[in-house]
N, C-alpha and C positions, 0 to 999 in steps of 0.2 A: 478617679476621684470626681471628674466632671463629665457630663454628657453634653456635647455641643451639637445643636440642631439648627440648620438654616433651611428655610423653605421659601420659595417664591410665592408671592400673593398675586393671584390672577382671578379674573372673573370666571364663573362656571360656564360650561358650554351646553348646548342643547343635546340631549341624548339621541343617538342615531341607532336604529335597529335594522337588522337584515331580514326583510320579509321572505318567508318561504310559502309558496302557494302551489296549488296543483288544480287540475280540472276535476269536476265532480265525478266523471266516469273513471278516474284513476283509482288505484287501490285505496289510498287514504280517504277518499271521498271528500267530505267537507271538513275534515278534522283540522287541517292546517289553517283554513280560513277562520274557523271558530276560535282557535287558539290565538290568532292575531287580534280578533275582536275582543277577547277576554284580557289581552295584555294591557295593563294600566299605563304603559309607557307610550302607546300608539295614539295617533290622532283619530278620534271617533269619526267614522265616515270616510277616512282616508288612510286606512290601515296599511295599504301597500306602499305608502310613501316612507322613505327612510327617516324623515324628520319626526322626532317624537315630541311629547309635551313636557317631559321631565328635564331637569338640569343635572349634569354630572360634574363632579369635582375634577380639576385638572389631573391627568394621569402622568404627565411628564413636565419637564421644565418649559417646553414651548418655545416659540420664537419671540425674540425681542427686536423691535424695529426702531430705527432712528426717529427721534421726535416723540416717542412714547415715554411713559413714566415707569421706571423699574421699581417695584416694591418688594420687600423681602421681610420675613419674620425670623428673628434671631432669638434663640432660647438657650440659656446656660443652666443646667440642672445639677445640683449637688447630689451625687449618687452615693456619697460616703456617709458614715455615721459621725463625722466630725464637723465642727463649726469652723468655717474659714472666714477670714477677715480681709478687708481692703480689696474687694473684688472690682476690677475695672475691665469692662467689655468695650472693645473698640472695633469699629468696622470701617475699612477704607476701600475705596474703589480705584484700582489701578488701570489706567488706559495707556494708549501708546504715547500720550503727550503729557499726562499729568496724574497726580494722585490726590483723590478727594476724600475728605473725612465725612462719613455719613452718619456717625453716631449722634443720637438725639441729645445725649448728655455726656459731658466729659468728667463728671464727678464720680468718685469711687463709692461703691456700696460698702457700708461699715462692716456688715457681716452677713453670711448666708448659712442658714441652718440646714441640717440634713433634709432631703426630699423637698427642698424649696428651689425655686428657679428665678432667674432674672430674664425678663422678656424685653424685647425692643423691636420696633418696626421702623424700617428705613425706607426713604423714598428718594428717587433721583431721576430727573429728566435727562434721558440719554441724548447727548449732543455729538457723539462721535461714532463712526462705524468701525468695525474690526473687533479684535479680541479685548475683552474686559475681564479683570480678575478681582473678585470680591475677597478681600483679606480680612478675616475675623480673628481677633486676638483677645486672649483672656489672661490677666495677671491677678494673682491673689497671694495671701500669706496664710500659712498653715498655723496650727496651734503651737507648734514648736518654734515659730518665728521664721521659718524658711520661706523665702519668696519663690514662687513658682510662676512659670509663664509657658503658654503654648498657643499655637495659632493654626488655622485651617485656611485652605485656598479653594475657591470655587470659580471655575473659568466658564465664561459663556461668550457667544458671538452676537454682535449687534449687526443686523442686516439693513439694507437699504430698502425702504418701502416704495419709493416713487422714483421714476426716471423723468427728469425735467429737462426739456430742450426749448431753446428760445430762438426766435428769428426777428430781425429788425428790418423795418421798411422806412426809409427817410423820404418824407414828402417834400415837395418843392416849397411848401408854405411853412417850413421849419417844424411841422408836426412829425412825430415819430410814432409809428404803429408797431406794437409789440405783440407777437403771437407766441403764446406759451403752450407747449405740448406736454401734458402730464399723463404719464402711464402708470397704472397700478401693477407693480411687479411682485405683489404678495400673492398668497394662495386663497385669500378670502375677499369678498366684496367690501368696498369702502363707501361710506356716506360722506360726500364732500360738503362739509359745513360751510367753508369759506375759502375762496381763492381770490385774493386781492393784491393789488400792486401799490406799494408805498413809494411814490415818486421822490426823486431828489428835489432839492430846494428850488431848482430853476423851472420845474414843470408842474402843471396841473394835469390830472389824469381823468379820463372819461372811460368807464367800463362799457364795453360793447357786447356784453353777454346777457343783456336784459332786453325784453321786448314789452312795450306798453300795449296791453290788451284791455279794452273797455275801461281805461283809466287806472288799471292796476298793472304793476310791474311783475313780469313773469320771466323766469329763467329760460334761456333758449334750450336748455337741456331737459325741461319738463319739471313737474312738481317734485318728483323723486330723483334726486341727483346722486344715484348710486353708480359707482364705477366698478365694474366687474374685473376679476383678475385678468391681467394682460391687455385690458382695454385702454385706449388712449383718447383723451379729450383735449380739444383746442380752445383756449381762452384768448380773447383779443382785447387790447387796450389801446387807447389813443392818448398820447401825451402832447400837450400844447405848452409852449414856453410862456411863462408869466409875463405880464405886460412890461414890467420894469426891465426884464432881461431881453425881451423880443425887440425892444427899441435899440439895443446895443448890438450892432451887426456882428462884431467880432467875437462876442461872448458865446453865443449859441453854436457858432461854427466849430469851436474846439471842445464842446462838451461831449464827453463819452459816457459818463456815469448817468444812468437813467433812473435807477431805483432798485427795489428788491421785492420779490414775491413772498407773500405770507399765505401759507396753506394750512388749513385746519380740517381734520377728518375724524370720523368715528368708525369703529369696527365692532363686530360681534355684539356684545351687550352694552355698548356705549363707551368703550375704552377710547379715550381721546388722544390724538396725536397732533403734533404741530411741527411744521418745518418752515424755516425762513432762509431763503437763499442769500448768498452774498450779493454785493452790489453788482447789478447787471451792467455791462458795458457794451456799447455799440462802436462800430467804426465811424469816426467823425467824417461827415461828407466833405468832399473837396470841391470848393466852388471856384478855385483859382483866385486871381487878383480882383476880378470884377464879377459880381453876381447880378444876373438879370432875372427877375421874377415877375409874373403877371399878377396884378392886384384885381383887376376887373376885366371880363371879356364876356360877350353874349354867347349863349349856347347856339342859337339859330339866327342867321342873318339872311336878308334878301339878296338875290342875284343882282350884281352890278349896282348895288346901293351902298353908300359909305356907312361904316360903323366904327365906333370908338372903342379903344382899349386903353388901359392904364398900366404902365410898366413901372417897376421899382428897380433902380440901379444902386448897388451898394458897393462901396470900396472896401474890399476884404484884405487889402494889403496894408503895409505899415508906412506907406509914403503917400504924399498928395499927388493926385492925378489931374491932368487937364484933358477932358474928354471931348471928342467930336463924334456926332451921331450921323451915320450914313444909312440910308434905306435903299435896299436893292429889290427890284421887282422880280417875281418869279413867273412861271407860266400861268398861274392862277391867282396869285396875290399881287395887288398893286397898291403901293403906298401913296397917300395923299399928303402933300406938304413939301417942305424944303429939305433936301438931303445935304449933308455936310455942314450942318449948323453946329455952332459951339455950345457946349453944355456948361462950360466954365470949370472951375477947380472943384474937386471933390476930395475932402480931407479923409484920413483913415477912419474906418468904422462909421462913416456918415453915409446918408442915402439921399436920393432925390427921386421925385415922381414925374413921369412923363405921360402926357395925354396924347395919343397918336390916333390917326384916322387912316383907314384902308378899306379896300373893296375887293370883291372876288369876281372874276369873270367866268368861273367854272362852277357848276353845281356839284353837290356831294360834300363829303367830309374832306375839308381842305386844311392843310398845315400852314400855320403862320410862320414864315421864315423870312430871312433877308435883312436882319438887323446887324449892323457893324458898329463897334465902338473902338475908336482909336485914341491911344494915349500919346499926346503930342510930345511929352517929355522924353519917353523912351522909343517913340515911333513904333509902338506895338499895337496890333489890331486884334480885337477879340470878336469872333464870329458867333452869332446866335441863330441857329436854325431849329425848326421843329419845336418852337416855343410852346405852342398849344394848337388845338384843333377846333374848328368851327364847322357847323353844318350849314351849307349854303343851299337855299331852296329858291324856287321861283316865287315871285311876289304873289302870283295867283294861287299857288299851292298854300302859302302861308295864310292868305286871307281865308 
């Protein structure tokens, strides 16, 4: 009684031909070359290339990738000589976790005459990988009042288009650097329209994939950001804590959620795909009970001449500390000032700044070491070596 047709709607593809050539002294002579030039599907002047100028309709179901939009045309044709009533066409998509209704309308058609059809086009943005089943069902009533029902199943696989790997680097200044490695694991090139990082509420993000050239921003990957099959590209981002959160020492320490990547690409004749990762999480850095970080330090200093640095001491514990500062000289670094001075009480999640003076007796790249902090309450000493490096040069060389 009914003919049920389901066809996937996809963009056409460029026609590809197989060139057949031979040398002029061979038996066919110039026959094959002339046939290629007369072929309307070839590119004029480049007939030996497999790529043609014509478009061809899809010959098979094709691949469906995560993040793309699945479109399908559904047609129900009355192949009988009877008028049927109350026709209801329903299309559901069954995945491994849910069942979605894709029908544009849930209302029944009053009647369907012979040789007439009911058409519907469905769209769905694919958000899961694995097996998908399109369930198309039709219910109707015959002229005798008998209610009929039948359905068809169409199974297809959703593949993964990109392989995304992330690496985190925690800087001493509470900045977080994110490296995202994106690999095209499909069989066709992709145009990467956008790869951005949406940070969590505690961070601001700076994209490090753009270079300013003559006052204009240009991508580090060039003007044409195509990603060939199996190629990998690295994207780099710097996340800085917002001012209101950076002032609270204990807040940023335990933050593991960084944000999520938003990736948009196009393939073939402009088919658009989009992926958004889940919330990216890093390993929270362990600073211990007391954190010492450098706020200011010169890059280059003169030999045997004092220079100043500024340190920031933060209480990362949940108790109040009474700290004593000791400065120990090394073979090259000599501290100027009184060692063993009291810094006073430091409450949880609070900080204090110290201005210190030191000098170096050895030229070259020297490591700043020898700071000791002692908590008089617990009699516990925290040692800080290799805090930073300075380049020590002779005063004549610097001049």
